[in-house]
mmCIF file of the N, C-alpha and C atoms, coordinates in Angstrom:
data_MODEL
# 
_entry.id   MODEL 
# 
loop_
_atom_site.group_PDB 
_atom_site.id 
_atom_site.type_symbol 
_atom_site.label_atom_id 
_atom_site.label_alt_id 
_atom_site.label_comp_id 
_atom_site.label_asym_id 
_atom_site.label_entity_id 
_atom_site.label_seq_id 
_atom_site.pdbx_PDB_ins_code 
_atom_site.Cartn_x 
_atom_site.Cartn_y 
_atom_site.Cartn_z 
_atom_site.occupancy 
_atom_site.B_iso_or_equiv 
_atom_site.pdbx_formal_charge 
_atom_site.auth_seq_id 
_atom_site.auth_comp_id 
_atom_site.auth_asym_id 
_atom_site.auth_atom_id 
_atom_site.pdbx_PDB_model_num 
ATOM 1   N N  . MET A 1 1  ? 72.591 80.199  147.798 1.00 0.00 ? 1  MET A N  1 
ATOM 2   C CA . MET A 1 1  ? 73.071 80.832  149.145 1.00 0.00 ? 1  MET A CA 1 
ATOM 3   C C  . MET A 1 1  ? 71.843 80.595  149.986 1.00 0.00 ? 1  MET A C  1 
ATOM 4   N N  . GLU A 1 2  ? 71.905 80.663  151.344 1.00 0.00 ? 2  GLU A N  1 
ATOM 5   C CA . GLU A 1 2  ? 70.708 80.460  152.097 1.00 0.00 ? 2  GLU A CA 1 
ATOM 6   C C  . GLU A 1 2  ? 70.447 81.991  152.735 1.00 0.00 ? 2  GLU A C  1 
ATOM 7   N N  . LYS A 1 3  ? 69.487 82.254  153.110 1.00 0.00 ? 3  LYS A N  1 
ATOM 8   C CA . LYS A 1 3  ? 69.347 83.039  154.338 1.00 0.00 ? 3  LYS A CA 1 
ATOM 9   C C  . LYS A 1 3  ? 69.906 82.919  155.574 1.00 0.00 ? 3  LYS A C  1 
ATOM 10  N N  . LEU A 1 4  ? 70.304 84.155  156.081 1.00 0.00 ? 4  LEU A N  1 
ATOM 11  C CA . LEU A 1 4  ? 70.523 84.193  157.497 1.00 0.00 ? 4  LEU A CA 1 
ATOM 12  C C  . LEU A 1 4  ? 69.330 83.604  158.541 1.00 0.00 ? 4  LEU A C  1 
ATOM 13  N N  . SER A 1 5  ? 70.022 83.112  159.691 1.00 0.00 ? 5  SER A N  1 
ATOM 14  C CA . SER A 1 5  ? 69.128 82.343  160.454 1.00 0.00 ? 5  SER A CA 1 
ATOM 15  C C  . SER A 1 5  ? 68.245 83.618  161.435 1.00 0.00 ? 5  SER A C  1 
ATOM 16  N N  . GLU A 1 6  ? 67.471 82.794  161.865 1.00 0.00 ? 6  GLU A N  1 
ATOM 17  C CA . GLU A 1 6  ? 66.279 83.336  162.118 1.00 0.00 ? 6  GLU A CA 1 
ATOM 18  C C  . GLU A 1 6  ? 66.947 84.279  163.753 1.00 0.00 ? 6  GLU A C  1 
ATOM 19  N N  . LYS A 1 7  ? 67.902 83.838  163.939 1.00 0.00 ? 7  LYS A N  1 
ATOM 20  C CA . LYS A 1 7  ? 68.880 84.115  165.263 1.00 0.00 ? 7  LYS A CA 1 
ATOM 21  C C  . LYS A 1 7  ? 69.473 84.742  164.956 1.00 0.00 ? 7  LYS A C  1 
ATOM 22  N N  . ARG A 1 8  ? 70.067 84.850  163.777 1.00 0.00 ? 8  ARG A N  1 
ATOM 23  C CA . ARG A 1 8  ? 70.989 85.715  163.719 1.00 0.00 ? 8  ARG A CA 1 
ATOM 24  C C  . ARG A 1 8  ? 70.437 86.957  163.309 1.00 0.00 ? 8  ARG A C  1 
ATOM 25  N N  . LEU A 1 9  ? 69.065 87.269  162.199 1.00 0.00 ? 9  LEU A N  1 
ATOM 26  C CA . LEU A 1 9  ? 68.330 88.055  162.327 1.00 0.00 ? 9  LEU A CA 1 
ATOM 27  C C  . LEU A 1 9  ? 67.358 88.911  163.334 1.00 0.00 ? 9  LEU A C  1 
ATOM 28  N N  . GLU A 1 10 ? 67.372 88.152  164.129 1.00 0.00 ? 10 GLU A N  1 
ATOM 29  C CA . GLU A 1 10 ? 66.967 88.430  165.442 1.00 0.00 ? 10 GLU A CA 1 
ATOM 30  C C  . GLU A 1 10 ? 67.722 89.893  166.453 1.00 0.00 ? 10 GLU A C  1 
ATOM 31  N N  . LYS A 1 11 ? 69.437 89.098  166.289 1.00 0.00 ? 11 LYS A N  1 
ATOM 32  C CA . LYS A 1 11 ? 70.177 89.942  166.894 1.00 0.00 ? 11 LYS A CA 1 
ATOM 33  C C  . LYS A 1 11 ? 70.548 90.923  166.241 1.00 0.00 ? 11 LYS A C  1 
ATOM 34  N N  . ILE A 1 12 ? 70.223 90.733  164.620 1.00 0.00 ? 12 ILE A N  1 
ATOM 35  C CA . ILE A 1 12 ? 70.787 92.200  163.728 1.00 0.00 ? 12 ILE A CA 1 
ATOM 36  C C  . ILE A 1 12 ? 69.780 93.122  164.376 1.00 0.00 ? 12 ILE A C  1 
ATOM 37  N N  . GLY A 1 13 ? 68.206 92.874  164.277 1.00 0.00 ? 13 GLY A N  1 
ATOM 38  C CA . GLY A 1 13 ? 66.739 93.593  164.673 1.00 0.00 ? 13 GLY A CA 1 
ATOM 39  C C  . GLY A 1 13 ? 67.455 94.093  166.044 1.00 0.00 ? 13 GLY A C  1 
ATOM 40  N N  . LYS A 1 14 ? 68.202 93.441  167.255 1.00 0.00 ? 14 LYS A N  1 
ATOM 41  C CA . LYS A 1 14 ? 68.002 94.491  167.836 1.00 0.00 ? 14 LYS A CA 1 
ATOM 42  C C  . LYS A 1 14 ? 69.549 95.245  168.137 1.00 0.00 ? 14 LYS A C  1 
ATOM 43  N N  . LEU A 1 15 ? 70.343 95.376  167.511 1.00 0.00 ? 15 LEU A N  1 
ATOM 44  C CA . LEU A 1 15 ? 71.413 96.183  167.194 1.00 0.00 ? 15 LEU A CA 1 
ATOM 45  C C  . LEU A 1 15 ? 70.818 97.329  166.216 1.00 0.00 ? 15 LEU A C  1 
ATOM 46  N N  . ILE A 1 16 ? 69.940 97.111  165.268 1.00 0.00 ? 16 ILE A N  1 
ATOM 47  C CA . ILE A 1 16 ? 69.280 98.183  164.648 1.00 0.00 ? 16 ILE A CA 1 
ATOM 48  C C  . ILE A 1 16 ? 68.260 99.063  165.642 1.00 0.00 ? 16 ILE A C  1 
ATOM 49  N N  . ARG A 1 17 ? 67.602 98.499  166.108 1.00 0.00 ? 17 ARG A N  1 
ATOM 50  C CA . ARG A 1 17 ? 66.797 99.179  167.285 1.00 0.00 ? 17 ARG A CA 1 
ATOM 51  C C  . ARG A 1 17 ? 67.087 99.542  168.123 1.00 0.00 ? 17 ARG A C  1 
ATOM 52  N N  . ASN A 1 18 ? 68.032 99.421  168.414 1.00 0.00 ? 18 ASN A N  1 
ATOM 53  C CA . ASN A 1 18 ? 69.010 100.116 169.538 1.00 0.00 ? 18 ASN A CA 1 
ATOM 54  C C  . ASN A 1 18 ? 70.197 99.920  169.546 1.00 0.00 ? 18 ASN A C  1 
ATOM 55  N N  . PRO A 1 19 ? 71.027 100.517 169.135 1.00 0.00 ? 19 PRO A N  1 
ATOM 56  C CA . PRO A 1 19 ? 72.027 101.017 168.602 1.00 0.00 ? 19 PRO A CA 1 
ATOM 57  C C  . PRO A 1 19 ? 73.010 101.361 169.597 1.00 0.00 ? 19 PRO A C  1 
ATOM 58  N N  . ARG A 1 20 ? 74.486 100.393 170.058 1.00 0.00 ? 20 ARG A N  1 
ATOM 59  C CA . ARG A 1 20 ? 75.223 101.177 171.011 1.00 0.00 ? 20 ARG A CA 1 
ATOM 60  C C  . ARG A 1 20 ? 75.574 102.270 170.508 1.00 0.00 ? 20 ARG A C  1 
ATOM 61  N N  . PRO A 1 21 ? 75.865 103.246 171.764 1.00 0.00 ? 21 PRO A N  1 
ATOM 62  C CA . PRO A 1 21 ? 76.128 104.517 171.412 1.00 0.00 ? 21 PRO A CA 1 
ATOM 63  C C  . PRO A 1 21 ? 77.690 104.720 170.919 1.00 0.00 ? 21 PRO A C  1 
ATOM 64  N N  . GLY A 1 22 ? 77.942 105.343 170.278 1.00 0.00 ? 22 GLY A N  1 
ATOM 65  C CA . GLY A 1 22 ? 79.374 105.777 169.746 1.00 0.00 ? 22 GLY A CA 1 
ATOM 66  C C  . GLY A 1 22 ? 79.534 104.824 168.202 1.00 0.00 ? 22 GLY A C  1 
ATOM 67  N N  . SER A 1 23 ? 78.423 103.355 168.393 1.00 0.00 ? 23 SER A N  1 
ATOM 68  C CA . SER A 1 23 ? 79.017 102.524 166.828 1.00 0.00 ? 23 SER A CA 1 
ATOM 69  C C  . SER A 1 23 ? 78.442 102.892 165.893 1.00 0.00 ? 23 SER A C  1 
ATOM 70  N N  . LYS A 1 24 ? 78.733 102.332 164.830 1.00 0.00 ? 24 LYS A N  1 
ATOM 71  C CA . LYS A 1 24 ? 78.512 102.630 163.429 1.00 0.00 ? 24 LYS A CA 1 
ATOM 72  C C  . LYS A 1 24 ? 77.404 102.214 163.071 1.00 0.00 ? 24 LYS A C  1 
ATOM 73  N N  . VAL A 1 25 ? 76.869 101.860 163.679 1.00 0.00 ? 25 VAL A N  1 
ATOM 74  C CA . VAL A 1 25 ? 75.110 101.472 163.354 1.00 0.00 ? 25 VAL A CA 1 
ATOM 75  C C  . VAL A 1 25 ? 74.513 102.841 163.885 1.00 0.00 ? 25 VAL A C  1 
ATOM 76  N N  . ALA A 1 26 ? 74.836 103.345 165.335 1.00 0.00 ? 26 ALA A N  1 
ATOM 77  C CA . ALA A 1 26 ? 74.323 104.748 166.109 1.00 0.00 ? 26 ALA A CA 1 
ATOM 78  C C  . ALA A 1 26 ? 74.180 105.599 164.581 1.00 0.00 ? 26 ALA A C  1 
ATOM 79  N N  . ALA A 1 27 ? 75.973 105.743 164.193 1.00 0.00 ? 27 ALA A N  1 
ATOM 80  C CA . ALA A 1 27 ? 76.015 107.158 163.521 1.00 0.00 ? 27 ALA A CA 1 
ATOM 81  C C  . ALA A 1 27 ? 75.617 106.712 162.213 1.00 0.00 ? 27 ALA A C  1 
ATOM 82  N N  . ALA A 1 28 ? 75.109 105.823 161.486 1.00 0.00 ? 28 ALA A N  1 
ATOM 83  C CA . ALA A 1 28 ? 74.110 105.203 160.296 1.00 0.00 ? 28 ALA A CA 1 
ATOM 84  C C  . ALA A 1 28 ? 72.717 105.816 160.427 1.00 0.00 ? 28 ALA A C  1 
ATOM 85  N N  . LYS A 1 29 ? 72.440 105.186 162.038 1.00 0.00 ? 29 LYS A N  1 
ATOM 86  C CA . LYS A 1 29 ? 70.908 105.492 162.243 1.00 0.00 ? 29 LYS A CA 1 
ATOM 87  C C  . LYS A 1 29 ? 70.969 107.422 162.455 1.00 0.00 ? 29 LYS A C  1 
ATOM 88  N N  . GLU A 1 30 ? 71.782 107.915 163.058 1.00 0.00 ? 30 GLU A N  1 
ATOM 89  C CA . GLU A 1 30 ? 71.729 109.200 163.369 1.00 0.00 ? 30 GLU A CA 1 
ATOM 90  C C  . GLU A 1 30 ? 71.930 110.290 161.860 1.00 0.00 ? 30 GLU A C  1 
ATOM 91  N N  . PHE A 1 31 ? 72.789 109.807 160.875 1.00 0.00 ? 31 PHE A N  1 
ATOM 92  C CA . PHE A 1 31 ? 72.919 110.082 160.036 1.00 0.00 ? 31 PHE A CA 1 
ATOM 93  C C  . PHE A 1 31 ? 71.620 110.272 158.659 1.00 0.00 ? 31 PHE A C  1 
ATOM 94  N N  . GLY A 1 32 ? 70.601 109.348 159.232 1.00 0.00 ? 32 GLY A N  1 
ATOM 95  C CA . GLY A 1 32 ? 69.466 109.236 158.540 1.00 0.00 ? 32 GLY A CA 1 
ATOM 96  C C  . GLY A 1 32 ? 69.365 108.084 157.411 1.00 0.00 ? 32 GLY A C  1 
ATOM 97  N N  . ILE A 1 33 ? 70.249 107.266 157.626 1.00 0.00 ? 33 ILE A N  1 
ATOM 98  C CA . ILE A 1 33 ? 70.227 106.132 156.787 1.00 0.00 ? 33 ILE A CA 1 
ATOM 99  C C  . ILE A 1 33 ? 69.007 105.288 157.872 1.00 0.00 ? 33 ILE A C  1 
ATOM 100 N N  . ASP A 1 34 ? 68.253 104.571 156.722 1.00 0.00 ? 34 ASP A N  1 
ATOM 101 C CA . ASP A 1 34 ? 67.342 103.666 157.011 1.00 0.00 ? 34 ASP A CA 1 
ATOM 102 C C  . ASP A 1 34 ? 67.494 102.331 157.083 1.00 0.00 ? 34 ASP A C  1 
ATOM 103 N N  . LEU A 1 35 ? 67.544 101.874 158.252 1.00 0.00 ? 35 LEU A N  1 
ATOM 104 C CA . LEU A 1 35 ? 67.804 101.084 158.789 1.00 0.00 ? 35 LEU A CA 1 
ATOM 105 C C  . LEU A 1 35 ? 67.053 100.155 158.362 1.00 0.00 ? 35 LEU A C  1 
ATOM 106 N N  . THR A 1 36 ? 66.175 100.181 158.551 1.00 0.00 ? 36 THR A N  1 
ATOM 107 C CA . THR A 1 36 ? 65.136 99.249  158.503 1.00 0.00 ? 36 THR A CA 1 
ATOM 108 C C  . THR A 1 36 ? 64.871 98.434  157.393 1.00 0.00 ? 36 THR A C  1 
ATOM 109 N N  . LEU A 1 37 ? 65.276 98.996  155.613 1.00 0.00 ? 37 LEU A N  1 
ATOM 110 C CA . LEU A 1 37 ? 65.698 98.841  154.807 1.00 0.00 ? 37 LEU A CA 1 
ATOM 111 C C  . LEU A 1 37 ? 66.831 97.487  154.503 1.00 0.00 ? 37 LEU A C  1 
ATOM 112 N N  . LEU A 1 38 ? 68.168 97.683  155.429 1.00 0.00 ? 38 LEU A N  1 
ATOM 113 C CA . LEU A 1 38 ? 69.080 97.000  155.298 1.00 0.00 ? 38 LEU A CA 1 
ATOM 114 C C  . LEU A 1 38 ? 68.554 95.783  156.314 1.00 0.00 ? 38 LEU A C  1 
ATOM 115 N N  . ALA A 1 39 ? 67.598 95.765  157.202 1.00 0.00 ? 39 ALA A N  1 
ATOM 116 C CA . ALA A 1 39 ? 67.631 94.464  157.907 1.00 0.00 ? 39 ALA A CA 1 
ATOM 117 C C  . ALA A 1 39 ? 66.440 93.916  157.132 1.00 0.00 ? 39 ALA A C  1 
ATOM 118 N N  . ARG A 1 40 ? 65.564 94.604  156.167 1.00 0.00 ? 40 ARG A N  1 
ATOM 119 C CA . ARG A 1 40 ? 64.448 93.859  155.386 1.00 0.00 ? 40 ARG A CA 1 
ATOM 120 C C  . ARG A 1 40 ? 65.463 93.357  154.101 1.00 0.00 ? 40 ARG A C  1 
ATOM 121 N N  . ASN A 1 41 ? 66.719 93.506  153.248 1.00 0.00 ? 41 ASN A N  1 
ATOM 122 C CA . ASN A 1 41 ? 66.786 93.115  152.973 1.00 0.00 ? 41 ASN A CA 1 
ATOM 123 C C  . ASN A 1 41 ? 67.918 91.736  153.184 1.00 0.00 ? 41 ASN A C  1 
ATOM 124 N N  . LEU A 1 42 ? 68.325 91.863  154.407 1.00 0.00 ? 42 LEU A N  1 
ATOM 125 C CA . LEU A 1 42 ? 69.470 90.685  155.248 1.00 0.00 ? 42 LEU A CA 1 
ATOM 126 C C  . LEU A 1 42 ? 68.451 89.908  155.453 1.00 0.00 ? 42 LEU A C  1 
ATOM 127 N N  . ARG A 1 43 ? 67.182 89.706  155.055 1.00 0.00 ? 43 ARG A N  1 
ATOM 128 C CA . ARG A 1 43 ? 66.297 88.596  155.339 1.00 0.00 ? 43 ARG A CA 1 
ATOM 129 C C  . ARG A 1 43 ? 66.318 87.633  153.711 1.00 0.00 ? 43 ARG A C  1 
ATOM 130 N N  . LEU A 1 44 ? 66.375 88.738  153.075 1.00 0.00 ? 44 LEU A N  1 
ATOM 131 C CA . LEU A 1 44 ? 66.680 87.603  151.603 1.00 0.00 ? 44 LEU A CA 1 
ATOM 132 C C  . LEU A 1 44 ? 67.655 87.155  151.106 1.00 0.00 ? 44 LEU A C  1 
ATOM 133 N N  . THR A 1 45 ? 67.700 86.180  149.910 1.00 0.00 ? 45 THR A N  1 
ATOM 134 C CA . THR A 1 45 ? 69.108 85.528  150.191 1.00 0.00 ? 45 THR A CA 1 
ATOM 135 C C  . THR A 1 45 ? 69.580 86.561  148.796 1.00 0.00 ? 45 THR A C  1 
ATOM 136 N N  . PRO A 1 46 ? 71.012 86.063  148.888 1.00 0.00 ? 46 PRO A N  1 
ATOM 137 C CA . PRO A 1 46 ? 71.745 86.988  148.129 1.00 0.00 ? 46 PRO A CA 1 
ATOM 138 C C  . PRO A 1 46 ? 71.028 87.212  146.835 1.00 0.00 ? 46 PRO A C  1 
ATOM 139 N N  . GLU A 1 47 ? 71.246 85.912  146.418 1.00 0.00 ? 47 GLU A N  1 
ATOM 140 C CA . GLU A 1 47 ? 70.296 85.558  144.798 1.00 0.00 ? 47 GLU A CA 1 
ATOM 141 C C  . GLU A 1 47 ? 69.023 86.751  144.795 1.00 0.00 ? 47 GLU A C  1 
ATOM 142 N N  . GLU A 1 48 ? 68.112 86.859  145.850 1.00 0.00 ? 48 GLU A N  1 
ATOM 143 C CA . GLU A 1 48 ? 66.629 87.115  145.595 1.00 0.00 ? 48 GLU A CA 1 
ATOM 144 C C  . GLU A 1 48 ? 67.510 88.736  145.705 1.00 0.00 ? 48 GLU A C  1 
ATOM 145 N N  . ARG A 1 49 ? 68.244 89.394  146.734 1.00 0.00 ? 49 ARG A N  1 
ATOM 146 C CA . ARG A 1 49 ? 68.917 90.929  146.425 1.00 0.00 ? 49 ARG A CA 1 
ATOM 147 C C  . ARG A 1 49 ? 69.183 91.081  144.558 1.00 0.00 ? 49 ARG A C  1 
ATOM 148 N N  . ILE A 1 50 ? 70.184 90.106  144.476 1.00 0.00 ? 50 ILE A N  1 
ATOM 149 C CA . ILE A 1 50 ? 70.376 90.171  143.426 1.00 0.00 ? 50 ILE A CA 1 
ATOM 150 C C  . ILE A 1 50 ? 69.509 90.641  142.086 1.00 0.00 ? 50 ILE A C  1 
ATOM 151 N N  . ASN A 1 51 ? 68.492 89.634  141.867 1.00 0.00 ? 51 ASN A N  1 
ATOM 152 C CA . ASN A 1 51 ? 66.998 89.976  141.388 1.00 0.00 ? 51 ASN A CA 1 
ATOM 153 C C  . ASN A 1 51 ? 66.446 91.282  141.307 1.00 0.00 ? 51 ASN A C  1 
ATOM 154 N N  . GLU A 1 52 ? 66.398 91.709  142.864 1.00 0.00 ? 52 GLU A N  1 
ATOM 155 C CA . GLU A 1 52 ? 65.716 93.049  143.286 1.00 0.00 ? 52 GLU A CA 1 
ATOM 156 C C  . GLU A 1 52 ? 66.760 93.977  142.461 1.00 0.00 ? 52 GLU A C  1 
ATOM 157 N N  . THR A 1 53 ? 67.769 94.567  142.670 1.00 0.00 ? 53 THR A N  1 
ATOM 158 C CA . THR A 1 53 ? 69.009 95.424  142.268 1.00 0.00 ? 53 THR A CA 1 
ATOM 159 C C  . THR A 1 53 ? 68.342 95.452  140.948 1.00 0.00 ? 53 THR A C  1 
ATOM 160 N N  . LEU A 1 54 ? 68.446 94.078  139.784 1.00 0.00 ? 54 LEU A N  1 
ATOM 161 C CA . LEU A 1 54 ? 68.596 93.823  138.614 1.00 0.00 ? 54 LEU A CA 1 
ATOM 162 C C  . LEU A 1 54 ? 67.004 94.267  138.293 1.00 0.00 ? 54 LEU A C  1 
ATOM 163 N N  . GLN A 1 55 ? 66.081 94.429  138.691 1.00 0.00 ? 55 GLN A N  1 
ATOM 164 C CA . GLN A 1 55 ? 64.542 94.765  138.711 1.00 0.00 ? 55 GLN A CA 1 
ATOM 165 C C  . GLN A 1 55 ? 64.829 96.633  138.857 1.00 0.00 ? 55 GLN A C  1 
ATOM 166 N N  . ALA A 1 56 ? 65.174 96.820  139.447 1.00 0.00 ? 56 ALA A N  1 
ATOM 167 C CA . ALA A 1 56 ? 65.395 98.490  139.927 1.00 0.00 ? 56 ALA A CA 1 
ATOM 168 C C  . ALA A 1 56 ? 66.768 98.876  138.836 1.00 0.00 ? 56 ALA A C  1 
ATOM 169 N N  . ILE A 1 57 ? 67.314 98.269  138.123 1.00 0.00 ? 57 ILE A N  1 
ATOM 170 C CA . ILE A 1 57 ? 68.328 98.954  137.312 1.00 0.00 ? 57 ILE A CA 1 
ATOM 171 C C  . ILE A 1 57 ? 67.331 98.948  135.942 1.00 0.00 ? 57 ILE A C  1 
ATOM 172 N N  . GLU A 1 58 ? 66.643 97.633  135.691 1.00 0.00 ? 58 GLU A N  1 
ATOM 173 C CA . GLU A 1 58 ? 65.568 97.725  134.254 1.00 0.00 ? 58 GLU A CA 1 
ATOM 174 C C  . GLU A 1 58 ? 64.589 98.886  134.664 1.00 0.00 ? 58 GLU A C  1 
ATOM 175 N N  . ASP A 1 59 ? 64.479 99.094  135.998 1.00 0.00 ? 59 ASP A N  1 
ATOM 176 C CA . ASP A 1 59 ? 62.806 100.131 136.051 1.00 0.00 ? 59 ASP A CA 1 
ATOM 177 C C  . ASP A 1 59 ? 63.112 101.231 135.864 1.00 0.00 ? 59 ASP A C  1 
ATOM 178 N N  . VAL A 1 60 ? 64.754 101.779 136.061 1.00 0.00 ? 60 VAL A N  1 
ATOM 179 C CA . VAL A 1 60 ? 65.298 102.876 135.958 1.00 0.00 ? 60 VAL A CA 1 
ATOM 180 C C  . VAL A 1 60 ? 65.867 103.268 134.661 1.00 0.00 ? 60 VAL A C  1 
ATOM 181 N N  . GLU A 1 61 ? 66.073 102.199 134.212 1.00 0.00 ? 61 GLU A N  1 
ATOM 182 C CA . GLU A 1 61 ? 66.519 102.325 132.516 1.00 0.00 ? 61 GLU A CA 1 
ATOM 183 C C  . GLU A 1 61 ? 65.492 102.526 131.726 1.00 0.00 ? 61 GLU A C  1 
ATOM 184 N N  . PHE A 1 62 ? 63.785 101.861 132.030 1.00 0.00 ? 62 PHE A N  1 
ATOM 185 C CA . PHE A 1 62 ? 62.574 101.923 131.333 1.00 0.00 ? 62 PHE A CA 1 
ATOM 186 C C  . PHE A 1 62 ? 62.106 103.383 131.476 1.00 0.00 ? 62 PHE A C  1 
ATOM 187 N N  . PHE A 1 63 ? 62.246 103.838 132.899 1.00 0.00 ? 63 PHE A N  1 
ATOM 188 C CA . PHE A 1 63 ? 61.819 105.212 132.576 1.00 0.00 ? 63 PHE A CA 1 
ATOM 189 C C  . PHE A 1 63 ? 62.813 106.685 132.237 1.00 0.00 ? 63 PHE A C  1 
ATOM 190 N N  . SER A 1 64 ? 63.891 106.228 132.514 1.00 0.00 ? 64 SER A N  1 
ATOM 191 C CA . SER A 1 64 ? 64.632 107.342 131.655 1.00 0.00 ? 64 SER A CA 1 
ATOM 192 C C  . SER A 1 64 ? 64.240 107.366 130.082 1.00 0.00 ? 64 SER A C  1 
ATOM 193 N N  . ASN A 1 65 ? 64.432 106.045 129.277 1.00 0.00 ? 65 ASN A N  1 
ATOM 194 C CA . ASN A 1 65 ? 64.176 106.223 127.943 1.00 0.00 ? 65 ASN A CA 1 
ATOM 195 C C  . ASN A 1 65 ? 62.726 106.454 127.749 1.00 0.00 ? 65 ASN A C  1 
ATOM 196 N N  . GLU A 1 66 ? 62.188 106.100 128.723 1.00 0.00 ? 66 GLU A N  1 
ATOM 197 C CA . GLU A 1 66 ? 61.010 107.281 128.552 1.00 0.00 ? 66 GLU A CA 1 
ATOM 198 C C  . GLU A 1 66 ? 60.433 108.386 128.548 1.00 0.00 ? 66 GLU A C  1 
ATOM 199 N N  . MET A 1 67 ? 61.583 109.172 129.371 1.00 0.00 ? 67 MET A N  1 
ATOM 200 C CA . MET A 1 67 ? 61.767 110.377 129.684 1.00 0.00 ? 67 MET A CA 1 
ATOM 201 C C  . MET A 1 67 ? 62.461 111.131 128.764 1.00 0.00 ? 67 MET A C  1 
ATOM 202 N N  . ARG A 1 68 ? 63.374 110.886 128.204 1.00 0.00 ? 68 ARG A N  1 
ATOM 203 C CA . ARG A 1 68 ? 64.030 110.692 126.451 1.00 0.00 ? 68 ARG A CA 1 
ATOM 204 C C  . ARG A 1 68 ? 62.749 111.014 125.617 1.00 0.00 ? 68 ARG A C  1 
ATOM 205 N N  . LYS A 1 69 ? 62.300 110.030 125.306 1.00 0.00 ? 69 LYS A N  1 
ATOM 206 C CA . LYS A 1 69 ? 61.199 110.111 124.498 1.00 0.00 ? 69 LYS A CA 1 
ATOM 207 C C  . LYS A 1 69 ? 59.788 111.517 124.614 1.00 0.00 ? 69 LYS A C  1 
ATOM 208 N N  . SER A 1 70 ? 59.527 111.106 125.945 1.00 0.00 ? 70 SER A N  1 
ATOM 209 C CA . SER A 1 70 ? 58.841 112.551 126.157 1.00 0.00 ? 70 SER A CA 1 
ATOM 210 C C  . SER A 1 70 ? 59.409 113.570 125.658 1.00 0.00 ? 70 SER A C  1 
ATOM 211 N N  . LEU A 1 71 ? 60.434 114.399 126.508 1.00 0.00 ? 71 LEU A N  1 
ATOM 212 C CA . LEU A 1 71 ? 61.413 115.094 125.709 1.00 0.00 ? 71 LEU A CA 1 
ATOM 213 C C  . LEU A 1 71 ? 62.018 115.511 124.748 1.00 0.00 ? 71 LEU A C  1 
ATOM 214 N N  . LYS A 1 72 ? 62.109 114.380 124.031 1.00 0.00 ? 72 LYS A N  1 
ATOM 215 C CA . LYS A 1 72 ? 62.462 114.720 122.104 1.00 0.00 ? 72 LYS A CA 1 
ATOM 216 C C  . LYS A 1 72 ? 60.892 115.111 121.797 1.00 0.00 ? 72 LYS A C  1 
ATOM 217 N N  . ASN A 1 73 ? 60.030 114.257 121.909 1.00 0.00 ? 73 ASN A N  1 
ATOM 218 C CA . ASN A 1 73 ? 58.610 114.386 121.068 1.00 0.00 ? 73 ASN A CA 1 
ATOM 219 C C  . ASN A 1 73 ? 58.107 115.926 121.629 1.00 0.00 ? 73 ASN A C  1 
ATOM 220 N N  . LYS A 1 74 ? 58.319 116.155 122.603 1.00 0.00 ? 74 LYS A N  1 
ATOM 221 C CA . LYS A 1 74 ? 57.873 118.011 123.337 1.00 0.00 ? 74 LYS A CA 1 
ATOM 222 C C  . LYS A 1 74 ? 59.096 119.124 122.664 1.00 0.00 ? 74 LYS A C  1 
ATOM 223 N N  . ASN A 1 75 ? 60.013 118.570 122.245 1.00 0.00 ? 75 ASN A N  1 
ATOM 224 C CA . ASN A 1 75 ? 60.730 119.363 121.406 1.00 0.00 ? 75 ASN A CA 1 
ATOM 225 C C  . ASN A 1 75 ? 60.561 119.309 119.973 1.00 0.00 ? 75 ASN A C  1 
ATOM 226 N N  . ASP A 1 76 ? 59.901 117.941 119.799 1.00 0.00 ? 76 ASP A N  1 
ATOM 227 C CA . ASP A 1 76 ? 60.318 118.513 118.025 1.00 0.00 ? 76 ASP A CA 1 
ATOM 228 C C  . ASP A 1 76 ? 58.947 118.866 117.610 1.00 0.00 ? 76 ASP A C  1 
# 
């Protein structure tokens, strides 16, 4: 799959930087959602986003396993 066009990404960037009052983007920004992360992810292809998500899952599993080992050793 392809990345979004630069023209489309620029339009999204403008919406994120200056959301229309009352819009869902404005509500998300007011709620505290980091819209810059959304913009960054939209610059990636769907395949790149999947790969990043899979890497994040692997990282969480690794740290979770390490924490379990650490707690088990502490209790032994």
